[in-house]
C-alpha positions in Angstrom: 1.1 -10.6 -2.5 3.9 -12.5 -1.0 5.3 -15.8 -2.2 7.2 -18.4 -0.2 10.6 -19.1 -1.6 13.2 -21.6 -0.5 16.8 -22.3 -1.4 17.7 -26.0 -1.9 19.8 -27.2 1.0 20.1 -23.8 2.6 18.9 -23.1 6.1 17.6 -19.5 6.5 17.0 -17.9 9.9 17.6 -14.5 11.3 18.6 -13.2 7.9 21.5 -15.7 7.6 22.1 -18.5 5.1 24.1 -21.6 5.8 24.6 -24.8 3.9 23.2 -28.0 5.2 24.5 -31.4 4.2 23.0 -33.4 1.4 22.5 -36.2 3.9 20.5 -34.0 6.3 18.4 -32.7 3.4 17.7 -36.2 2.2 16.9 -37.3 5.8 14.4 -34.5 6.2 12.5 -35.5 3.1 11.8 -39.0 4.3 9.6 -40.6 6.9 6.6 -38.3 7.1 3.1 -39.6 7.4 0.3 -38.6 5.0 -1.9 -36.2 7.0 -4.2 -35.1 4.1 -7.9 -35.1 5.1 -10.4 -36.1 2.5 -13.6 -35.8 4.5 -13.6 -32.2 5.8 -17.0 -30.5 6.2 -17.7 -27.1 4.7 -17.3 -24.2 7.2 -20.6 -23.1 8.7 -20.4 -19.8 6.9 -19.5 -21.3 3.5 -23.1 -21.2 2.2 -23.6 -17.6 3.4 -20.3 -16.5 1.8 -21.5 -18.0 -1.5 -24.7 -15.9 -1.3 -22.7 -12.8 -0.6 -20.5 -13.5 -3.6 -23.6 -13.9 -5.7 -24.9 -10.5 -4.6 -21.5 -8.9 -5.3 -21.5 -10.6 -8.8 -24.9 -9.1 -9.6 -23.6 -5.6 -8.8 -20.6 -5.8 -11.1 -21.5 -7.9 -14.1 -18.7 -8.5 -16.6 -16.0 -7.1 -14.4 -13.0 -8.8 -12.8 -13.2 -8.5 -9.0 -10.1 -8.9 -6.8 -10.3 -9.0 -3.0 -7.0 -9.7 -1.1 -6.8 -10.9 2.5 -3.6 -9.0 3.1 -0.1 -9.8 4.2 1.5 -10.0 7.7 2.8 -6.7 9.0 6.1 -6.3 10.6 6.0 -5.3 14.3 9.8 -5.1 14.8 12.6 -6.4 12.7 11.6 -10.0 12.0 8.6 -10.3 14.2 5.1 -9.7 12.9 1.8 -8.6 14.3 -0.8 -11.4 14.6 -2.4 -11.7 11.2 -6.0 -10.6 10.7 -7.5 -10.7 7.1 -9.3 -7.8 5.5 -12.9 -7.9 6.7 -14.3 -7.9 3.1 -12.2 -11.0 2.2 -13.4 -12.8 5.3 -16.9 -11.8 4.6 -16.8 -13.2 1.1 -15.0 -16.4 1.8 -15.1 -17.4 5.5 -11.3 -17.8 5.2 -8.6 -16.1 7.3 -5.5 -17.1 5.4 -2.5 -14.8 5.1 -1.5 -13.7 1.6 -4.8 -15.1 0.1 -6.8 -13.4 -2.7 -10.3 -14.0 -3.8 -10.7 -13.5 -7.6 -14.1 -13.3 -9.3 -13.7 -13.7 -13.0 -16.7 -12.7 -15.2 -18.6 -15.4 -17.1 -20.2 -14.9 -20.5 -23.7 -15.1 -18.9 -22.9 -12.1 -16.6 -22.1 -14.1 -13.5 -18.7 -14.8 -12.0 -16.4 -17.8 -11.4 -14.9 -17.4 -7.9 -11.5 -18.8 -7.0 -9.6 -18.5 -3.8 -5.8 -18.2 -4.4 -4.1 -19.5 -1.3 -0.7 -20.6 0.0 -0.5 -24.4 -0.4 1.1 -26.7 2.1 4.9 -26.0 2.2 6.8 -28.4 -0.1 8.5 -31.4 1.6 10.4 -32.5 -1.6 12.4 -29.2 -2.0 12.7 -28.7 1.8 10.6 -25.6 2.0 8.7 -26.9 5.0 11.8 -26.7 7.2 14.4 -24.7 5.4 12.2 -21.6 5.0 11.7 -19.6 8.2 7.9 -19.6 7.5 7.7 -23.2 6.5 5.3 -25.5 8.3 7.8 -26.7 10.9 8.2 -23.1 12.0 4.6 -21.7 11.6 2.5 -24.8 11.8 0.5 -26.9 9.3 -1.7 -25.2 6.7 -4.6 -26.8 4.9 -3.8 -28.1 1.4 -5.6 -26.6 -1.5 -7.8 -29.6 -1.7 -8.7 -29.4 1.9 -9.5 -25.7 1.6 -11.8 -26.5 -1.3 -13.8 -28.8 1.0 -13.9 -26.2 3.8 -14.6 -23.1 1.7 -16.8 -24.6 -0.9 -15.0 -22.9 -3.9 -12.1 -23.7 -6.1 -8.6 -23.0 -4.6 -5.4 -22.4 -6.5 -1.8 -21.7 -5.6 -1.4 -18.0 -4.9 2.0 -18.1 -6.6 0.3 -18.5 -9.9 -1.9 -15.4 -9.5 0.5 -12.8 -11.0 0.4 -14.6 -14.4 -3.4 -15.0 -14.1 -3.9 -11.3 -13.4 -1.4 -10.3 -16.0 -3.5 -11.9 -18.7 -6.9 -10.6 -17.6 -8.9 -8.3 -19.8 -11.7 -5.9 -19.2 -12.5 -3.6 -16.3 -10.9 -4.6 -13.0 -12.1 -3.6 -9.5 -9.6 -4.1 -6.7 -9.8 -3.8 -2.9 -6.8 -1.7 -2.4 -4.4 -1.2 0.5 -4.0 -4.9 1.5 -1.5 -6.4 -0.9 1.0 -4.4 -2.9 2.0 -7.5 -4.9 -1.5 -7.8 -6.3 -1.7 -4.1 -7.1 1.7 -4.4 -9.0 0.5 -7.5 -10.9 -2.5 -5.6 -12.2 -0.1 -3.0 -13.6 -2.4 0.0 -13.1 -5.4 -1.5 -14.9 -7.5 -0.9 -11.8 -8.4 2.7 -11.4 -8.8 4.5 -8.1 -12.2 5.8 -9.0 -13.5 2.3 -9.7 -11.8 0.8 -6.7 -13.4 3.4 -4.4 -16.8 2.5 -5.8 -16.0 -1.1 -5.1 -15.0 -0.5 -1.5 -18.2 1.5 -1.0 -20.3 -1.4 -2.4 -18.6 -3.9 -0.2 -19.3 -1.8 2.9 -22.9 -1.3 2.0 -23.5 -5.0 1.5 -22.5 -5.5 5.1 -25.0 -3.1 6.6 -27.7 -5.7 7.0 -26.5 -8.9 8.7 -27.5 -12.4 7.6 -28.5 -15.2 10.0 -24.9 -16.5 10.4 -23.6 -13.0 11.3 -26.4 -12.3 13.8 -25.7 -15.6 15.5 -22.0 -14.9 15.7 -22.6 -11.4 17.1 -25.0 -12.8 19.7 -22.2 -15.3 20.7 -19.7 -12.4 20.9 -22.0 -10.5 23.2 -22.6 -13.4 25.5 -18.9 -14.0 25.7 -18.3 -10.3 26.5 -20.8 -10.6 29.4 -18.6 -13.3 31.0 -15.5 -11.1 30.6 -17.3 -8.2 32.4 -18.3 -10.6 35.2 -14.6 -11.6 35.7 -13.6 -8.0 36.0 -16.2 -7.3 38.7 -14.7 -10.2 40.7 -11.1 -8.8 40.5 -12.5 -5.5 41.8 -13.7 -7.2 45.0 -10.5 -6.9 47.0 -11.2 -3.5 48.5 -7.7 -2.5 47.3 -6.7 -0.4 44.2 -6.9 -2.6 41.1 -4.4 -1.9 38.3 -6.1 -1.0 35.0 -3.6 -3.4 33.4 -5.0 -6.2 35.6 -8.5 -5.3 34.5 -7.4 -5.4 30.8 -5.7 -8.7 31.3 -8.6 -10.2 33.1 -11.0 -9.5 30.2 -8.4 -10.6 27.6 -7.9 -13.9 29.5 -11.5 -14.7 29.4 -11.6 -14.1 25.6 -8.5 -16.2 25.0 -9.5 -19.1 27.3 -12.7 -19.5 25.3 -10.8 -19.4 22.0 -11.6 -15.9 21.0 -9.8 -12.5 20.9 -10.7 -8.9 21.6 -12.1 -6.8 18.8 -10.2 -3.6 19.8 -7.9 -2.3 22.5 -9.9 -2.4 25.8 -10.6 0.9 27.5 -10.1 0.3 31.2 -10.4 3.9 32.4 -10.6 4.5 36.2 -11.3 7.8 37.9 -10.5 10.8 35.7 -9.1 8.6 33.0 -12.8 7.8 32.2 -13.1 11.3 30.7 -10.7 10.4 27.9 -12.8 8.9 25.2 -10.2 6.4 24.0 -8.1 5.7 27.1 -6.0 2.6 26.2 -2.8 3.3 28.1 -4.4 1.5 31.1 -1.5 2.4 33.4 -3.6 3.7 36.3 -5.5 2.1 39.2 -9.2 1.7 40.0 -9.6 2.8 43.5 -12.6 2.3 45.8 -14.8 5.4 45.7 -14.0 6.0 42.0 -15.8 4.9 38.8 -14.4 2.4 36.3 -15.4 2.9 32.7 -14.8 -0.4 31.0 -15.3 -0.5 27.2 -14.4 -3.9 25.8 -15.6 -6.5 23.3 -14.9 -10.1 22.5 -14.1 -10.9 18.9 -15.1 -14.5 17.9 -13.0 -16.9 15.9 -15.1 -15.8 12.9 -14.0 -12.2 13.5 -17.3 -10.7 14.6 -17.0 -8.4 17.6 -19.1 -7.1 20.4 -18.6 -3.5 21.7 -19.9 -2.9 25.2 -19.3 -0.3 27.9 -20.3 -0.3 31.6 -19.4 2.3 34.1 -19.0 0.6 37.5 -18.5 1.9 41.0 -15.2 0.3 42.0 -16.3 -0.2 45.6 -19.7 -1.6 44.6 -21.9 1.4 45.3 -22.4 4.8 43.5 -21.9 8.0 45.5 -24.9 10.4 45.2 -23.2 12.5 42.6 -21.9 9.6 40.6 -25.4 8.2 40.6 -26.8 11.5 39.4 -24.5 11.6 36.4 -25.0 7.9 35.7 -28.8 8.2 35.8 -28.6 11.0 33.3 -26.6 8.8 30.9 -28.9 5.9 31.6 -32.0 8.0 30.8 -30.4 9.1 27.6 -29.6 5.5 26.6 -33.2 4.5 27.3 -34.4 7.2 24.9 -31.9 6.2 22.3 -32.8 2.5 22.5 -36.5 3.3 22.2 -35.8 5.1 18.9 -34.1 2.0 17.3 -36.7 0.4 15.0 -37.1 -0.4 11.3 -38.1 2.6 9.3 -36.6 5.1 11.8 -33.9 7.4 10.6 -30.4 6.3 11.6 -29.8 9.7 13.3 -33.0 9.4 15.4 -31.5 7.4 18.3 -28.6 9.8 18.5 -30.9 12.9 18.6 -33.1 11.3 21.2 -30.2 10.5 23.5 -28.4 13.8 23.1 -31.6 15.7 23.8 -32.0 14.0 27.2 -28.4 14.8 28.0 -28.8 18.4 27.0 -31.9 18.7 29.2 -30.0 17.3 32.2 -27.0 19.6 31.6 -29.4 22.6 31.4 -31.1 21.5 34.7 -27.6 21.5 36.3 -27.0 25.0 35.1 -24.2 24.2 32.7 -25.7 26.5 30.0 -26.1 29.4 32.3 -29.2 31.4 31.3 -29.5 29.9 27.8 -32.7 28.0 27.2 -32.1 24.3 26.5 -33.5 24.6 22.9 -31.0 27.3 22.1 -28.1 25.5 23.7 -29.0 22.3 21.9 -29.3 24.0 18.5 -25.8 25.5 19.0 -24.4 22.2 20.1 -23.1 23.5 23.4 -23.8 20.2 25.1 -21.2 18.5 22.9 -18.4 19.9 25.2 -19.4 17.2 27.6 -21.0 14.5 25.4 -18.1 14.6 22.9 -19.0 11.8 20.5 -21.9 10.4 18.4 -24.2 8.0 20.2 -23.4 4.9 18.2 -22.2 3.1 15.1 -22.7 0.0 13.0 -21.2 -3.2 14.4 -20.0 -6.4 12.8 -16.7 -7.7 11.4 -15.3 -4.3 12.2 -16.0 -2.6 15.5 -16.9 0.5 13.5 -18.5 -1.5 10.7 -19.5 -0.4 7.2 -17.5 2.8 7.5 -17.1 3.3 3.8 -20.8 3.3 3.1 -22.3 6.4 1.5 -23.7 9.0 3.9 -27.2 8.6 2.4 -27.0 4.8 3.1 -25.6 5.1 6.6 -25.9 8.2 8.8 -28.6 9.8 6.6 -30.2 6.5 5.9 -33.0 4.4 7.4 -32.7 1.5 9.9 -33.6 -1.9 8.5 -34.2 -5.2 10.2 -30.9 -7.1 10.5 -28.8 -4.0 11.2 -26.7 -4.2 14.3 -25.5 -1.0 16.0 -24.3 0.4 19.3 -26.2 2.9 21.5 -23.6 4.5 23.8 -24.3 8.0 25.2 -21.9 9.5 27.7 -21.0 12.5 29.8 -17.3 13.4 30.3 -16.3 16.2 32.7 -12.6 16.8 32.3 -10.6 17.2 35.4 -9.4 20.7 34.2 -12.8 21.9 32.9 -13.4 25.1 34.9 -16.9 25.6 33.3 -18.4 22.8 35.5 -18.7 22.7 39.3 -15.6 21.3 40.9 -17.4 18.2 42.3 -18.2 17.0 38.7 -14.7 17.3 37.4 -13.0 14.0 36.7 -16.3 12.1 36.3 -16.8 10.1 33.1 -19.8 7.9 32.4 -20.7 5.9 29.3 -23.3 3.1 29.0 -23.2 1.1 25.7 -25.2 -1.8 24.4 -25.3 -3.7 21.1 -28.8 -3.5 19.4 -30.2 -5.7 16.7 -32.9 -4.1 14.6 -35.8 -6.5 14.4 -39.1 -6.5 12.4 -40.9 -5.4 15.6 -38.3 -3.0 17.0 -35.0 -4.0 18.5 -33.3 -6.7 20.6 -30.6 -5.8 23.1 -27.9 -8.4 22.5 -26.1 -7.4 25.6 -29.0 -7.4 28.0 -27.2 -9.9 30.1 -25.3 -7.0 31.6 -27.3 -4.8 34.0 -27.7 -1.2 33.2 -29.9 0.5 35.8 -27.7 1.7 38.7 -29.7 -0.3 41.3 -29.3 -3.4 39.2 -25.6 -2.7 38.7 -25.0 -2.5 42.4 -27.0 -5.7 43.1 -25.1 -7.5 40.3 -21.7 -6.5 41.6 -22.7 -7.5 45.2 -23.8 -11.0 43.9 -20.6 -11.6 42.0 -18.5 -10.5 44.9 -20.2 -13.1 47.1 
């Protein structure tokens, strides 16, 4: 937990202090308009966040619960990475403030009193707003505590008072660790690793099933992602090699223009780069005749992210061999999507997709004389399929990762879960076990699926998947 400190009549920048005149200090304190807002509306997710806090309270009656947002991280010297709060803090508050902490203190009736500890507006009387390098004249205006109470729908206090508050707390404490060393120090070892691990698991499992607000935001993220993919197809239309960095920048520009961000580093993998699962260097070129594997997702201003992959023929049409590999992956994805429904095992969609890929690999002779059942049981197909077929999606691109195995990968799908289905085939350029013509081809097709009461809904259906539809879509966008 960090606190903002200022030094009366001292200007601090670039690690240096210098005196300012009393006259300048007095001049800077005067003549500022009152910008306090008294009629702010609650954030759209405030009511949902309150329900989530109530659920968390019921899980841990009588215990002090502490969930930090986290602090800014240094990128280099005195510059920082853009701040992004811990997903659990954002989930429980709807807030994205740096250095903030949600504290849920137990009531005698077994419930909790929730308070958000936040940085207040920087002080104009003592000069903090301009003398401190992170005052409001440097970093911009923050909401006051009163304004934040209106927006978040819960009491807000000055985060600088939190150490004393935590120091006097009694009883069992559960802490979301790893985000704020100051908070951990203030608790002075009273939160145990065992209890904190249980707490992290519970928070992760709460997020497995999405509420209405989350589903709507994920739907918006998917729709925005479709527009970014359309922009990329247009920049491929020149007939000349297209830098992977231009592809990356094109998608990012669409996200930022609409007030969003990207949920993870975009994979803009052309040609043999597509066989590297997490190709984020993006320093190559997409050339006509090659495939472009684009894995990218828009993250909304509420921090929910899409995660979508399409493998596109750069010139607009698949070659016969590219189409053959693509159709194998498409068939695998179709089988995987068909297996997504409430009551199904989480692993079912993975097994369905992987089985199709194994059968195609066997038909191409990649297992030699081994029967497909034997090769599949031995996992030999994984040399070319590499990864699992999907994962949960939400505030994190790999959401709910701390959930227990029996609740996640060995669990059962329920309505409201959102997950990706993303089979792929990756034939490395130096893989001598496959025919030469396959080497350097990588194909993945990925969509975001909402589990519904009836089955599933493809939230990214706005992007064509069948190879014929992909070619027609690209031709239409190119004019």
